VOKOL-810017 format. One line per 3 residues: their letters; for each residue x, y, z of N, C-alpha, C, O. Coordinates in steps of 0.2 Angstrom, whole numbers. Example, Ala and Ser with C-alpha at 12.3 -4.5 7.8 and 13.67 -1.06 7.14 Angstrom:
! residues 2
AS = 66/-28/39/62/-22/39/66/-16/39/71/-17/42  64/-11/35/68/-5/36/64/0/39/67/6/40
//
This chain:
! residues 158
MLK = 4/-6/0/0/0/0/4/6/0/9/7/4  3/11/-4/7/17/-5/2/23/-5/-4/22/-7  4/29/-2/0/34/-3/2/38/-10/8/38/-11
GKC = -2/41/-13/-1/44/-20/-5/49/-21/-10/51/-18  -4/53/-27/-9/58/-30/-9/57/-37/-5/54/-40  -15/59/-40/-16/58/-47/-13/64/-51/-13/70/-49
IDP = -9/62/-56/-5/67/-60/-8/68/-67/-6/72/-71  -13/65/-68/-17/65/-75/-22/71/-74/-26/71/-70  -21/76/-78/-26/82/-77/-33/80/-79/-38/84/-76
ELA = -34/75/-83/-41/73/-84/-45/70/-78/-51/70/-77  -41/66/-74/-44/62/-69/-43/65/-62/-46/63/-57  -39/70/-61/-37/73/-55/-43/76/-51/-43/76/-45
SEF = -48/78/-55/-54/81/-52/-59/76/-48/-63/77/-44  -58/69/-51/-62/64/-48/-59/61/-41/-62/57/-38  -53/63/-40/-50/60/-34/-48/65/-29/-47/71/-30
PEV = -48/63/-22/-46/68/-17/-38/69/-18/-35/66/-22  -35/74/-14/-28/76/-15/-24/70/-14/-19/69/-18  -25/66/-9/-21/60/-7/-25/53/-8/-30/53/-4
VYL = -23/48/-11/-26/42/-12/-22/36/-10/-16/37/-10  -25/31/-9/-21/25/-7/-20/21/-13/-25/20/-17  -14/19/-15/-13/15/-21/-11/7/-19/-6/6/-15
FPN = -14/3/-22/-13/-4/-21/-11/-7/-27/-15/-8/-32  -4/-10/-28/-2/-13/-34/-6/-19/-37/-8/-23/-33  -8/-19/-43/-11/-24/-47/-7/-25/-53/-9/-23/-58
GPL = -2/-29/-52/3/-31/-57/8/-25/-58/8/-20/-54  12/-25/-63/17/-20/-63/15/-13/-66/18/-8/-66  9/-13/-70/7/-7/-73/1/-4/-71/-2/1/-74
NFY = -2/-7/-65/-9/-5/-63/-9/-4/-56/-5/-6/-52  -14/1/-53/-15/2/-46/-23/1/-45/-27/4/-49  -25/-2/-39/-31/-1/-37/-31/6/-33/-26/7/-29
VSR = -35/10/-34/-35/17/-31/-41/17/-26/-47/16/-28  -40/19/-20/-45/20/-15/-44/26/-11/-38/29/-10  -49/28/-8/-49/34/-3/-47/32/4/-45/36/8
FPN = -48/25/5/-47/22/12/-41/17/11/-40/15/6  -38/16/17/-32/11/17/-35/4/17/-33/0/21  -39/3/12/-42/-4/12/-43/-6/4/-46/-2/0
KYA = -39/-11/2/-39/-13/-5/-46/-14/-8/-47/-13/-14  -50/-17/-4/-57/-19/-6/-62/-14/-7/-67/-15/-9  -60/-7/-5/-64/-2/-5/-62/3/-11/-62/9/-10
HMG = -59/0/-16/-56/4/-21/-61/8/-26/-67/6/-26  -59/13/-29/-63/16/-34/-62/14/-41/-66/16/-46  -58/9/-42/-56/7/-49/-49/5/-49/-45/6/-45
CFQ = -48/2/-55/-41/0/-57/-38/4/-62/-41/5/-68  -33/8/-61/-30/13/-66/-23/11/-68/-20/8/-64  -21/14/-73/-14/14/-75/-9/17/-70/-10/22/-68
ADK = -3/14/-69/1/16/-64/4/23/-66/6/27/-62  5/25/-73/8/31/-75/3/37/-73/6/43/-74  -3/36/-71/-7/42/-70/-7/44/-62/-10/49/-60
FQP = -3/40/-59/-2/42/-51/5/42/-50/9/38/-53  7/46/-45/13/47/-42/13/45/-35/9/48/-31  18/41/-32/18/39/-25/20/45/-21/25/48/-24
VEV = 17/47/-16/19/53/-12/25/51/-7/30/54/-7  24/45/-4/29/43/2/30/36/0/25/32/-1  36/34/0/39/28/-1/42/25/5/47/28/8
WPP = 40/19/8/43/17/14/50/14/12/51/11/7  55/16/17/62/14/16/63/6/15/59/3/19  67/4/12/68/-4/12/71/-6/18/74/-3/22
EPD = 70/-13/19/73/-15/25/80/-15/25/83/-17/20  84/-14/31/91/-14/31/94/-21/30/91/-26/31  100/-21/27/103/-27/26/105/-31/32/108/-28/37
ASN = 104/-37/33/105/-41/39/112/-44/39/114/-47/44  116/-43/34/122/-46/33/128/-43/37/134/-46/38  127/-36/38/133/-33/41/132/-30/48/133/-25/50
LPP = 130/-35/52/129/-34/59/136/-34/63/140/-39/61  137/-30/68/143/-31/72/142/-37/76/137/-39/78  148/-40/78/147/-46/83/145/-44/90/148/-40/93
LEP = 140/-47/92/137/-45/99/137/-51/103/136/-57/100  138/-51/109/139/-56/114/131/-58/116/128/-53/119  129/-64/116/123/-66/118/122/-65/126/127/-67/129
GKM = 116/-63/128/115/-62/135/118/-55/138/115/-54/143  122/-52/135/124/-45/137/119/-40/135/115/-40/130  119/-34/139/114/-29/137/117/-24/133/123/-21/135
YSA = 114/-21/128/116/-16/123/111/-11/123/105/-12/123  113/-4/122/109/1/120/109/2/113/115/2/110  103/2/109/104/2/102/98/7/100/93/8/103
QFI = 99/10/94/94/14/91/90/11/86/92/7/82  83/12/87/78/8/82/78/12/76/76/18/75  79/8/70/80/12/64/75/10/58/74/13/53
WKP = 71/4/59/67/2/54/61/-3/57/63/-6/62  55/-3/54/50/-7/56/45/-8/49/46/-4/45  42/-13/49/37/-14/43/32/-8/43/30/-6/49
EKQ = 30/-6/37/25/-1/37/19/-2/40/16/-8/40  16/2/44/10/2/47/9/-3/53/4/-5/55  15/-5/55/15/-10/61/20/-7/66/24/-3/65
YTL = 18/-9/72/22/-7/78/21/1/79/27/4/80  16/3/79/15/11/78/17/14/85/19/20/84  17/11/90/19/14/97/27/15/97/29/18/102
LTF = 31/12/93/38/13/93/40/18/88/37/19/83  44/22/91/47/28/87/54/27/84/58/24/88  55/29/78/62/29/75/66/33/79/64/38/83
KER = 73/32/79/78/35/82/78/35/89/82/39/93  74/32/92/74/31/100/78/25/102/79/21/98  81/26/108/86/21/110/82/16/114/78/18/118
YFI = 84/10/113/81/4/117/86/0/120/92/0/117  85/-4/124/90/-9/128/88/-16/125/83/-19/126  93/-19/122/92/-25/119/97/-30/122/102/-29/124
IPE = 95/-37/122/99/-42/123/99/-47/118/94/-51/116  104/-48/114/104/-52/108/103/-60/110/106/-62/115  100/-63/106/99/-71/107/105/-74/104/109/-71/100
ANQ = 106/-81/105/112/-85/103/112/-85/96/117/-86/93  106/-85/92/107/-86/85/109/-80/81/110/-80/75  111/-74/85/113/-68/82/109/-65/76/111/-61/72
KNA = 102/-67/76/98/-64/72/92/-60/75/90/-55/72  91/-61/81/85/-58/84/88/-55/91/93/-57/94  84/-51/94/85/-48/101/79/-47/104/74/-44/101
IFY = 79/-48/111/74/-45/115/75/-38/117/81/-37/119  70/-34/116/72/-27/118/67/-25/124/61/-27/124  70/-20/128/66/-17/133/66/-9/132/71/-6/129
KDQ = 61/-6/135/61/1/134/65/4/140/66/10/140  67/1/145/71/3/151/77/-1/152/76/-7/150  82/1/155/88/-2/157/87/-8/162/91/-13/162
YKK = 81/-8/166/81/-12/172/76/-18/170/74/-22/174  74/-19/164/71/-24/161/64/-25/164/61/-30/165  61/-19/165/54/-19/168/49/-18/162/43/-20/163
QLG = 50/-15/157/45/-13/151/48/-17/145/52/-15/141  45/-23/144/47/-28/138/44/-25/132/38/-23/132  48/-24/127/46/-21/121/44/-27/116/39/-26/112
GCF = 48/-32/116/46/-37/111/53/-41/109/58/-40/112  52/-45/103/58/-48/100/58/-46/93/54/-48/89  63/-43/91/64/-40/84/70/-43/81/75/-45/85
PLH = 71/-43/74/77/-44/71/83/-39/73/81/-33/74  89/-41/74/94/-37/76/95/-31/70/98/-26/72  94/-33/64/96/-28/59/91/-22/59/92/-17/55
WFD = 86/-22/63/81/-16/64/84/-11/69/81/-6/70  90/-13/72/93/-8/76/100/-6/74/103/-10/69  103/-1/76/109/2/74/112/5/80/109/7/85
NFQ = 119/7/80/123/10/85/123/7/91/120/9/96  125/1/91/125/-4/97/130/-1/102/136/0/100  129/0/108/133/1/114/132/-3/120/127/-4/122
LIE = 138/-6/122/138/-11/127/136/-8/134/139/-2/136  131/-10/138/129/-7/144/133/-11/150/132/-18/150  137/-8/154/141/-12/159/136/-13/165/133/-8/167
EKA = 136/-19/167/132/-21/172/136/-20/179/141/-22/179  133/-16/183/136/-15/189/135/-21/194/130/-24/195  141/-22/197/141/-28/202/137/-26/208/138/-21/211
SEE = 134/-31/210/130/-30/216/134/-30/223/138/-35/224  133/-25/227/137/-24/233/134/-28/239/137/-29/244  128/-30/238/125/-33/243/127/-40/244/128/-43/239
SFE = 128/-42/250/130/-49/251/125/-53/256/123/-50/260  124/-59/254/119/-63/258/123/-68/262/127/-72/259  121/-69/268/123/-74/272/118/-79/274/112/-77/276
TEL = 119/-85/273/114/-90/275/116/-93/282/122/-93/283  112/-94/286/113/-97/293/109/-103/293/103/-103/292  112/-109/295/109/-115/296/105/-115/303/108/-113/308
IDE = 99/-117/303/95/-118/309/94/-125/310/91/-129/306  95/-128/316/94/-134/318/87/-135/320/84/-132/324  84/-140/317/77/-141/318/76/-146/324/80/-151/324
EKT = 71/-145/328/70/-150/333/67/-156/331/62/-155/327  69/-162/332/65/-168/330/60/-170/335/62/-171/341  54/-170/333/49/-172/338/46/-178/335/46/-179/329
QFE = 43/-182/340/40/-188/338/33/-188/338/30/-185/343  29/-190/334/22/-190/333/19/-197/334/22/-202/332  13/-197/338/10/-203/339/3/-202/335/0/-197/335
QIS = 1/-208/333/-6/-208/330/-11/-208/335/-11/-212/340  -16/-204/333/-22/-203/338/-28/-207/335/-29/-207/329  -31/-211/339/-37/-215/337/-43/-211/339/-44/-209/345
LF = -48/-209/335/-53/-205/336/-59/-210/339/-64/-207/343  -60/-216/337/-65/-220/339/-63/-226/342/-67/-230/344
//
């Protein structure tokens, strides 16, 4: 689905300023006022319409830096599929933990792993920075407690 405008002077008066274009083969578009392919106004030649905004292509997954699985990184969110994950914003930094397969990462919105965001492919992120985990200064001591052994007798009710 693309947004576009009619550039043919004869047809321009029949369409609103911005329409939704759904490809129907290489030379035609279904044209709709709504973002629904089945609510189209007809099928028209592609050269009569010009796309207004084009979604950027998915980044290449082959040139990822080597990341250690299980370590936390801060990374910038750079790509998502069109019209999906609308609550996530580009260029925002998220905290990710790469999985062992080096293809996906679990990401959080905060450093303390309280707000889980999901599991996305690693190539949707960029500018990875390792987050140093602070060593816990709390020490826990365990104390053994001797339990008293008591003997129980069975009671007969009747």
